[in-house]
PyMOL CGO cylinders between C-alpha atoms (Angstrom):
from pymol import cmd
from pymol.cgo import CYLINDER

trace = [
    CYLINDER, 0.00, 0.00, 0.00, 1.25, 3.49, -0.83, 0.3, 1, 1, 1, 1, 1, 1,
    CYLINDER, 1.25, 3.49, -0.83, 2.09, 5.57, 2.26, 0.3, 1, 1, 1, 1, 1, 1,
    CYLINDER, 2.09, 5.57, 2.26, 1.99, 8.89, 0.38, 0.3, 1, 1, 1, 1, 1, 1,
    CYLINDER, 1.99, 8.89, 0.38, -0.94, 10.89, 1.81, 0.3, 1, 1, 1, 1, 1, 1,
    CYLINDER, -0.94, 10.89, 1.81, -1.01, 13.46, -1.01, 0.3, 1, 1, 1, 1, 1, 1,
    CYLINDER, -1.01, 13.46, -1.01, -4.04, 12.94, -3.26, 0.3, 1, 1, 1, 1, 1, 1,
    CYLINDER, -4.04, 12.94, -3.26, -3.06, 12.17, -6.84, 0.3, 1, 1, 1, 1, 1, 1,
    CYLINDER, -3.06, 12.17, -6.84, -4.69, 11.83, -10.23, 0.3, 1, 1, 1, 1, 1, 1,
    CYLINDER, -4.69, 11.83, -10.23, -3.49, 10.26, -13.46, 0.3, 1, 1, 1, 1, 1, 1,
    CYLINDER, -3.49, 10.26, -13.46, -1.42, 12.63, -15.55, 0.3, 1, 1, 1, 1, 1, 1,
    CYLINDER, -1.42, 12.63, -15.55, -2.98, 13.19, -18.98, 0.3, 1, 1, 1, 1, 1, 1,
    CYLINDER, -2.98, 13.19, -18.98, -1.22, 11.37, -21.79, 0.3, 1, 1, 1, 1, 1, 1,
    CYLINDER, -1.22, 11.37, -21.79, 0.86, 9.24, -19.44, 0.3, 1, 1, 1, 1, 1, 1,
    CYLINDER, 0.86, 9.24, -19.44, -0.82, 6.02, -18.36, 0.3, 1, 1, 1, 1, 1, 1,
    CYLINDER, -0.82, 6.02, -18.36, 0.34, 4.91, -14.93, 0.3, 1, 1, 1, 1, 1, 1,
    CYLINDER, 0.34, 4.91, -14.93, 1.96, 8.26, -14.12, 0.3, 1, 1, 1, 1, 1, 1,
    CYLINDER, 1.96, 8.26, -14.12, 0.42, 10.19, -11.22, 0.3, 1, 1, 1, 1, 1, 1,
    CYLINDER, 0.42, 10.19, -11.22, 0.75, 13.81, -10.18, 0.3, 1, 1, 1, 1, 1, 1,
    CYLINDER, 0.75, 13.81, -10.18, -0.28, 15.48, -6.92, 0.3, 1, 1, 1, 1, 1, 1,
    CYLINDER, -0.28, 15.48, -6.92, -3.54, 17.42, -6.79, 0.3, 1, 1, 1, 1, 1, 1,
    CYLINDER, -3.54, 17.42, -6.79, -3.16, 20.95, -5.46, 0.3, 1, 1, 1, 1, 1, 1,
    CYLINDER, -3.16, 20.95, -5.46, -5.92, 21.37, -2.85, 0.3, 1, 1, 1, 1, 1, 1,
    CYLINDER, -5.92, 21.37, -2.85, -6.99, 24.72, -1.44, 0.3, 1, 1, 1, 1, 1, 1,
    CYLINDER, -6.99, 24.72, -1.44, -9.06, 25.62, 1.61, 0.3, 1, 1, 1, 1, 1, 1,
    CYLINDER, -9.06, 25.62, 1.61, -12.30, 27.55, 1.31, 0.3, 1, 1, 1, 1, 1, 1,
    CYLINDER, -12.30, 27.55, 1.31, -10.54, 30.59, 2.79, 0.3, 1, 1, 1, 1, 1, 1,
    CYLINDER, -10.54, 30.59, 2.79, -7.73, 30.38, 0.22, 0.3, 1, 1, 1, 1, 1, 1,
    CYLINDER, -7.73, 30.38, 0.22, -10.16, 30.11, -2.70, 0.3, 1, 1, 1, 1, 1, 1,
    CYLINDER, -10.16, 30.11, -2.70, -12.25, 33.00, -1.38, 0.3, 1, 1, 1, 1, 1, 1,
    CYLINDER, -12.25, 33.00, -1.38, -9.16, 35.21, -1.00, 0.3, 1, 1, 1, 1, 1, 1,
    CYLINDER, -9.16, 35.21, -1.00, -7.83, 34.24, -4.43, 0.3, 1, 1, 1, 1, 1, 1,
    CYLINDER, -7.83, 34.24, -4.43, -11.14, 35.11, -6.10, 0.3, 1, 1, 1, 1, 1, 1,
    CYLINDER, -11.14, 35.11, -6.10, -11.95, 38.07, -3.85, 0.3, 1, 1, 1, 1, 1, 1,
    CYLINDER, -11.95, 38.07, -3.85, -15.33, 36.71, -2.80, 0.3, 1, 1, 1, 1, 1, 1,
    CYLINDER, -15.33, 36.71, -2.80, -16.66, 35.77, 0.63, 0.3, 1, 1, 1, 1, 1, 1,
    CYLINDER, -16.66, 35.77, 0.63, -16.19, 32.34, 2.15, 0.3, 1, 1, 1, 1, 1, 1,
    CYLINDER, -16.19, 32.34, 2.15, -19.98, 31.99, 2.18, 0.3, 1, 1, 1, 1, 1, 1,
    CYLINDER, -19.98, 31.99, 2.18, -20.01, 32.36, -1.63, 0.3, 1, 1, 1, 1, 1, 1,
    CYLINDER, -20.01, 32.36, -1.63, -17.56, 29.45, -1.90, 0.3, 1, 1, 1, 1, 1, 1,
    CYLINDER, -17.56, 29.45, -1.90, -19.57, 27.33, 0.56, 0.3, 1, 1, 1, 1, 1, 1,
    CYLINDER, -19.57, 27.33, 0.56, -22.75, 28.00, -1.43, 0.3, 1, 1, 1, 1, 1, 1,
    CYLINDER, -22.75, 28.00, -1.43, -21.03, 26.92, -4.66, 0.3, 1, 1, 1, 1, 1, 1,
    CYLINDER, -21.03, 26.92, -4.66, -19.74, 23.75, -2.99, 0.3, 1, 1, 1, 1, 1, 1,
    CYLINDER, -19.74, 23.75, -2.99, -23.16, 22.86, -1.57, 0.3, 1, 1, 1, 1, 1, 1,
    CYLINDER, -23.16, 22.86, -1.57, -24.88, 23.63, -4.89, 0.3, 1, 1, 1, 1, 1, 1,
    CYLINDER, -24.88, 23.63, -4.89, -22.47, 21.32, -6.72, 0.3, 1, 1, 1, 1, 1, 1,
    CYLINDER, -22.47, 21.32, -6.72, -21.01, 24.14, -8.85, 0.3, 1, 1, 1, 1, 1, 1,
    CYLINDER, -21.01, 24.14, -8.85, -17.55, 23.74, -7.31, 0.3, 1, 1, 1, 1, 1, 1,
    CYLINDER, -17.55, 23.74, -7.31, -16.08, 20.25, -6.81, 0.3, 1, 1, 1, 1, 1, 1,
    CYLINDER, -16.08, 20.25, -6.81, -14.65, 19.62, -3.36, 0.3, 1, 1, 1, 1, 1, 1,
    CYLINDER, -14.65, 19.62, -3.36, -13.36, 16.97, -1.00, 0.3, 1, 1, 1, 1, 1, 1,
    CYLINDER, -13.36, 16.97, -1.00, -14.56, 16.72, 2.57, 0.3, 1, 1, 1, 1, 1, 1,
    CYLINDER, -14.56, 16.72, 2.57, -11.66, 16.42, 5.04, 0.3, 1, 1, 1, 1, 1, 1,
    CYLINDER, -11.66, 16.42, 5.04, -13.01, 16.01, 8.54, 0.3, 1, 1, 1, 1, 1, 1,
    CYLINDER, -13.01, 16.01, 8.54, -15.29, 18.99, 9.05, 0.3, 1, 1, 1, 1, 1, 1,
    CYLINDER, -15.29, 18.99, 9.05, -13.70, 21.15, 6.38, 0.3, 1, 1, 1, 1, 1, 1,
    CYLINDER, -13.70, 21.15, 6.38, -13.65, 21.21, 2.60, 0.3, 1, 1, 1, 1, 1, 1,
    CYLINDER, -13.65, 21.21, 2.60, -10.70, 21.16, 0.22, 0.3, 1, 1, 1, 1, 1, 1,
    CYLINDER, -10.70, 21.16, 0.22, -11.12, 22.41, -3.31, 0.3, 1, 1, 1, 1, 1, 1,
    CYLINDER, -11.12, 22.41, -3.31, -8.89, 21.34, -6.21, 0.3, 1, 1, 1, 1, 1, 1,
    CYLINDER, -8.89, 21.34, -6.21, -7.09, 24.46, -7.46, 0.3, 1, 1, 1, 1, 1, 1,
    CYLINDER, -7.09, 24.46, -7.46, -7.80, 23.50, -11.08, 0.3, 1, 1, 1, 1, 1, 1,
    CYLINDER, -7.80, 23.50, -11.08, -11.54, 23.34, -10.39, 0.3, 1, 1, 1, 1, 1, 1,
    CYLINDER, -11.54, 23.34, -10.39, -11.58, 26.81, -8.83, 0.3, 1, 1, 1, 1, 1, 1,
    CYLINDER, -11.58, 26.81, -8.83, -9.49, 28.23, -11.65, 0.3, 1, 1, 1, 1, 1, 1,
    CYLINDER, -9.49, 28.23, -11.65, -11.65, 26.64, -14.32, 0.3, 1, 1, 1, 1, 1, 1,
    CYLINDER, -11.65, 26.64, -14.32, -14.88, 27.93, -12.78, 0.3, 1, 1, 1, 1, 1, 1,
    CYLINDER, -14.88, 27.93, -12.78, -13.60, 31.49, -12.73, 0.3, 1, 1, 1, 1, 1, 1,
    CYLINDER, -13.60, 31.49, -12.73, -11.61, 31.43, -15.98, 0.3, 1, 1, 1, 1, 1, 1,
    CYLINDER, -11.61, 31.43, -15.98, -8.19, 31.69, -14.35, 0.3, 1, 1, 1, 1, 1, 1,
    CYLINDER, -8.19, 31.69, -14.35, -5.21, 29.93, -15.94, 0.3, 1, 1, 1, 1, 1, 1,
    CYLINDER, -5.21, 29.93, -15.94, -3.03, 27.78, -13.67, 0.3, 1, 1, 1, 1, 1, 1,
    CYLINDER, -3.03, 27.78, -13.67, 0.41, 26.81, -14.95, 0.3, 1, 1, 1, 1, 1, 1,
    CYLINDER, 0.41, 26.81, -14.95, 1.27, 23.13, -14.44, 0.3, 1, 1, 1, 1, 1, 1,
    CYLINDER, 1.27, 23.13, -14.44, 4.87, 22.25, -13.52, 0.3, 1, 1, 1, 1, 1, 1,
    CYLINDER, 4.87, 22.25, -13.52, 6.61, 19.26, -14.95, 0.3, 1, 1, 1, 1, 1, 1,
]
cmd.load_cgo(trace, "trace")
């Protein structure tokens, strides 16, 4: 079993290769987009913004937040 606790997803075009998913907190996404945390929570609960539940908090993939708001994120590698 893999002991790496960082969530990963398959890298496009490279079967079997995995890359870490950059996860952001609700507060980080709200600050990045200059909206309130409540706006982000509403989007998460409405299903407009994909998220992962970690304990009692949510983590949002950076790519999902960027895509929703039309922001380009540069991928390393």
